[in-house]
N, C-alpha and C positions, 0 to 999 in steps of 0.2 A: 543271482546278484553279481554284478561285475566286481572283479578283484581290484579294489581301490588301492591296494598296496603297490601295484605296478602302474597306476594311472599317472600319466605325465603330460606336461605341456612341452612342446618342442619349440625352441627359439633359435633364430639365426641372426647373427650380427650383420647389419646392413652397411652400406658404404658410408653412412653418416655416423657410424659407431653407435647405432641404436639397435636394441633387440626387437626383432620382428617375431610375432607369435605365428608359428606355422601350423598350429593345430593341437588338439588334445587327443590322446589315445592311450594305448597300453603297450608297454615296452617288454621285450623279451630278448634273451640272448640264446642264440642257437647257431649250429653250423649251417652256412649257406653255400651250396655247391657252386653257384655262379661266382661268388667272391672267393671261394676256396679258403674258407676260414671261419672262425667264430665271429659272429656279427651281432650288432645291436639293431633290433628291428622295432619300429613303432607303427602300430596299425591304428588308423582313425577310429574313434569310438562312434562316429556317426555313420560311416558307410563301409568301414573295414578296409579302406584303401591304405596302401603303404605310404606313410609320411616320411619314414627314414629307414634306410638299409645301409648300415655303415660297418665295415669290417674293423675289428679291433686290431689295430696295427701294433707291432712290437715296439716301435720307436715313437709312438704318439704320446704326448704328455696329456694325460687326463687329470683334471683337478676336481676334487670334491669340496664343495663350498656350502656353508650355512646349513649343513646336515641334510639338505634335501635337493642339492644342485650338483650336477656333474657337467663340467665344461671342458671342451677340447677344440683344437683346430685341425681341420682336415687338409687345408691348403692355405696359401697366402690369402689373408683377408676373408677366410671362410671359417668363422667360429660358430660352434654349435653348443647348445645347452639343453639339458633335460632337467625340468623342474618337477620333482616328485610330489605327489599329494601326501605321501607318508614317508617318514624316515626309514622305516623297515624296508620299503621297496628300494630306496636309494642305496642302503647298505648291501642289499642282495645283489644288485647290478654292479655295484662297486667291487664286490668280492669276485664276481665273474671277470671283470676287466683285469683286476690284479692277478687273478689265477692265470689268465692268458699271458700276461706280461711277466709272470713269475715274481710278483711284488707282494710285500706284506700289506694286507688290507688296512693296517693302522695308519699308513701314510695318507697324506692329503693330496699329493701329486706323484704321479707314477714315473716321471722322467725329469731330468734336468732340462730346462728350456735353454736351447743354445741356438744362436743365429748361425746361418750357414757360413758366413764370412769368418766367424770366430772358430768354427770347426776346422776350416782349412788352415787358419793361422796357427792353430795349436796341434795339428795332426802329429807332428814329430816331437811334441813336448808332453809326455804322459802326465807329468806332475804340474802342468801349467795352471790348473785350477784346483788345488788341494782344498780341503775344508778350511773355512776361515776360523781362526782362533780369536775369540772375543777377549778384549782386555777385562780385567777385574772391574766389576761395577762399583766404582768408588768415585767420590767427588774429585779426587786428585787426578783421575783418569778421564774426566769428561771431555777435555779438549782432544785427547788422543782418540777417544771413541768417535767424536764428531768428525775428525779428519779421516778416520778409517771408513766410516759410513759414506762420507762424501766421495771418497776415492774410488769406491766400487761401482758407483752409479753408471759410468760409461760402459761397463762390461756386463752383458746379460748373464754370462756364466757366474761372475762374482756376485751379482745381485741375487741370483738364485741361491748361491752358497751362503750368503749373508742372511737371507730370509730364513733358511733352514736352521742356521745357528741361533738366530734370535728366538725362533719358536722353541727349539729343542732345550735351550737353557732358561726359558722363562724370563728372558732379558727385559721385556717390556715392563713387567711388574717390578723388576729390580730398579729400572730407571725411574718408575713412578715413585718408588720409595725415596730415591735420591732427590726427586723433585720436592717432596714434602720437606726434606732436610734443608735443601737450598732456600726454599721459600721461607721456612721458619727462621733461618739464619740471615735472610736477606742477602744471600750470595748471588749478586746480579750476574757475575761472570758465568757461574755455574748454570744459572737459568737460561742465559743466552746460548750456552753450549747445548743445553737440553733442547731448546727450540730447533737448532740446526740438526741435531740428531733425529728428532721426530719428523722434521721436514724430509729428511732422507728416507726414513722408514715409510712415509707416505709414498715416496717416489719409487720404492721397491715394487709397488703395485701388486701386493699379495693379499688375496682375500683372507687367508688364514690369519694374517697379522691384523687386518681390519677387524675381524671378529673378536680378537683379544682387546684391541684398543676401544672398540665400541660397546663392549660389555657394560652392563648397567652400573657395575661397581667402580669402574675407573674412567668412564668417558669424560666426566667432568675434570678429572686430573689431566687428561690429554688436552682438553680445551684450555685448562689453566696453563699448561706448558706452552701452548701456542699463543698465549698472551704476551710472552716475553720475546717479541721480535727484536733482534739487535738493532734493526734499522729504525725502530720507533723510540723516541726519547722517553716515553712512559708506557707502561703496560696498558693494553686495551682490556677493559673489564668485561670480557665476554661471559664469564660465569655469572657475574652479577646480573647482567642483562637476561640471561636464560633463566635464572632462578627467580628474579624479582619482577622483571618487566614482561617477558614472554610467558604469560600465565597460560597453562593448559585449561581449557574450558570443556568440561564434560557436559555437553549440551543435553545428552540423554545418558542416564546411568549405564555404564558398560559392565557387563557380567563376565566378559572374556578378558582376563588379566593379560593373556598373551597379546591380544590386539592392542591394549593400552600401552604395553611395553614397546611393541613394534612402532606405534605412532610416535612415542617419545623418542625412540632411537632414530627414526627416520628424520624427524624434525631437526634433531641435534646434528646428525651427520650431514644433512643438507646445508645447515648453517655453517658447518666446518668448510664444506666445499665452496659455498657461495660467498661467504663473508670473511672467514678467517684465513684460509690458505691463499697465498699470493697467486696472482694470475700466472699460470704456467707459461714458460717460454715455448718457442716452436719445438725445441728439442725435448721438452718435458711433457708436451701435450698428451702423447699416447701413454705416458707413464702413470696416468691417473685413471685409465680406462676401467680398472677393476672397482674403483671408488664409485664411478658412475653406474656400473652394473650392480653394485651393492645397493645403491639407492633405488635403482629401477626395480629390482626384484622385491625389495621391501614394499614398494608402492603397489606392485601387482598383488602381493600377499595381503596388504591392508584392504584393498578393494575387494578381494575375494572373501576375506573374513567378514567384512561388513555386509556384503551382498548375501552371504549365507546366513546372517543373523536376522531372521525374520522378525523376531520380537523387537529388536533394536530399531529396525527400519519402520515397522508399523507404528511404534511409539513416536518416532521422529516426525512422521507425516501427520499423525493425529494431533500432535502439539503444534506443528507448523500451521495447520489450518483451523485449529480450535479457537473459538471466540474468547475463551477464558485466558489464553496465552498473552502475557504482557509483551509490549513492544520490544523491550530489551532482550528478552529470552527468544522471541521470534527472530530478531535480528541475528542472534548467535546461531540459531538453527539454520537460517538461510546461508550464512557465511560458511558454516560447516558443510552444508550440502554443496555449495560452490566448490569448496576445497576437495570434497569427495569426487565431484565430477572432473575436476582438474586432474586428480590422480588417475581417473579412468582413461585419460588420454594415453597412458602407458600401455593400455590393452590394445590388442589387435582386433580385426574385424569380427570374428565369431564371438569373442568374449565381450567386446563392447556391445554387440547386438544383444547378447543376453543381459548385460548390465542395464542398458536403456529400456529393454523390455520389462525388467524388474521394476525400474522406476516408473515406467508408464502404468503398470498394473497397480502401483501404489498411489497414483494420482499426481505425478509430478507436474503435468501441464495445468491441471486444475489449481494446484498450489501456486504456480507462477502467476496465473490469472488473478488469484486472491491478492498476492503480494503487489502486483502492478496497480491494484485498486487502492492500495494504502498510501498514506501521505508520509512516506519515509524514503528519502532519496537513496540512502545507502543500501537499503533492502532492495529497492527497485533495480539499482545498478547490478547487484549480485544476481538477482533473478534474470536480468537480461543476459548476463554472462552464461548462466546455466542454460537458458533458452537457446543461446547461440551454439553451445556444444551440441544440444539435441538436434537443432535444425541442420547443422553441418554434417552430423552423422546420418540422420534419417529425416529429410524433409517430408517424405511421404507419411511418416508417423504423425507429424504435426498437422499436415493437411487433412489427414483422416479425422483427427481430433476436432479440428475447426469445423469441418463439414457436419460431423455428428452433433456438435453442440449447437449449431445454428438452428436445429429443429426446436430447441426449447429455450434458447437464450436470445434476448433482444440484441439488435445490432451494436448498440453502444457498449454492451458487456462482452462482446466476442473477443477472444484472445488476440486475434490479429488486429482488431481495432484498438485494443488497449496498447498494443505494441506501437501502432501508428501514432496514437496520442502521446505516448512516451517520447517518440522521436520529435514530434512537433513541439513539445514542451521542454525539450532539452535545455537545461540551465547553463551548460558549459559554453562559454563565449566562443570557443573553437568548434563547438558542436561535435565533439568526439563521440558521444553516445549516439547522436543522430546518424553519423557516418556508419557506425557499427550496425545500427538497426536497418539502414538502407541496404546494407550487404545481406542481412538476414532476409529481408523482404524479397530481394532479387533471387535468392536461393529458392524461396517458396514459390515464386512466380516463374521460375525458369523451366520451360517445357522440356529441356534436355534431361532433367532428372525426374520427369514424370512417367508413370507407368501406364501401360494400356493392357488390360486383361479382357477375357471373354465377357466378363460381367459389367465392366465399366471402363470408361476412358477418363483417367484422372485429369488429363489436360483440359478437356472441354468442361468437365464437371467443376473443377476447382476454379479455373479462370472465370467461368461464367458467374460462379458464386462471388468471386472477388469483385468483379465489376458491379455486381448488383448490390452487395452488402458493405463494401469497404472503399470503393473508389471515391464516394462522396466525402469520406473522412480524410482520405489522402489529399484530395484537391481543395479542401475547405480553406487552407491558408492562402492558396492562389486566388480564389474568388474573393476572399475577405480583403485581401490587399489591393484588389483592383476594382472594388465595388463602385468607385466614383470615377472610373475610367483613367485613373492615375494612381501610382503607388501611395498607399496611406502610410507605409513605413519604408524608409529608405536607408536603414542602418545596416551595418556589416552583417550582423547575426541574421536578420530577416532575409537579406540577399542570399546568404549561404544556405539557409533552410529552403528557400524557394528554388535555389539551384539544385539541391539534392532531390526535391520532389520532381522537378522537370527532368532530371537525369533518369529517375525511375520511370516516368511516363514515356520518355524516349526509348528506354529499354523495352517497355511494353509494346510500343508501336513497331520498333525495329525487329524484335525477336519473336513476338507472338503474332504471327502474320494473320491467320484467318480469324482467330479469336479477338484480336485487337479491334476488328470492325464493330464488335459489340459495344466497345467503349464510345465509338463515334455515332452509334445509332440511337434514335429516340427510344428504342425498346428498353434501354437501360433504366429509363425513368418510370417504367410501368411494371406492375406486378402482374405477370401473366399466368400465375398459378391458378 
């Protein structure tokens, strides 16, 4: 049995400041002759290839985050992260890193992060960045604290020193206690100072501080503090909205309390980032990267935990397709599944492939087919979004499903024809849904993403199937509107729909050279089987 303690996912931060999954494997620390030093090595669990070989440098700042993450930078814009399956494995590798650097393993960061320009500026000033002494945490000192926190933001050295001091002195919880006092006494000046203080804490961009602020027992207090923006004439009632309006729906009973806690936390932190925090300036943009990473890794963890919960997913799909499920509950199930698929967009190729394979085995495409046959527009729109994610990731999986179901299903009940019908009957005056569905159909019909194997040629097989079983559904509005040799409907929406259909037909003629001749041949009207 593989050692799950050292099982990791390797991530690399790309140019768009998003984490790319570079593979899953097992990490070890050993002396590497070629690198002349102790190194971290990750070998792929699929083929044993080396995914990472990184020398543990004496001056590299390694950060331990969320108990199962180790993050560091190897060069400018080259950030790496190891996400461990188990905390014990993370602790073990962290001790090795600290041992090489001569650090105490109890720290969460092994070096002070200093920009090169500041290093040079302070070369001859040994006491240029002494530890920051925090003022007493008292209401009378809030203005002084706010000014201190704001003043350190331009300096990476002082930001680091301030973050260390805040964590070491348990300062965040002390400030939260002051918040309770100020709110009880309606001390508006104090509340405004606390807002500025916590805005600065967010801009320190430290994961260790985020973990404290986003812990279950004080996250609502942090949200409460952020309600008192000095630029707003009245407090914004974010806590009231999150507690009373944004209700958590447990569509299927969750037995994993850790999963439920993680979902709550991620929703609230995402709300803080998207709704509460002001839009960062150009200078502040990179000062919230750790917040985005915090949300990203939470989403990866949520998807992984749900994907591994076979009982939960089996129950979800059984209720989704069950005849006894009422419409309101089915709608909640579909919307949950859509959100689940949206979270999966954070996964990279190998993990997303596993994710969609799991959903396929559970009958996701059959479920979409059932939902598209219902008379509920909200459910249909959510199902189309899910279908879009699947087609964009693996059009071949969808084509294979459609070909197999055609053996036992009538043309009118085929998934692809239900999708075409949904496009034709789009109620949106601007045909937003129809435009989305035309894009999906183009992906399914595009020969460029079709495979050819020794046993079959997907291109000829699927396109021949489409012309025989679906072309009449796609072209029906064209023929219906010109039955009397003149347009029977000449309104904007009809014109837009016919334009979309003609656009897809043009794509077929222009792109699908040899097979498109079938469309123009009398053979398409005959069953030659």
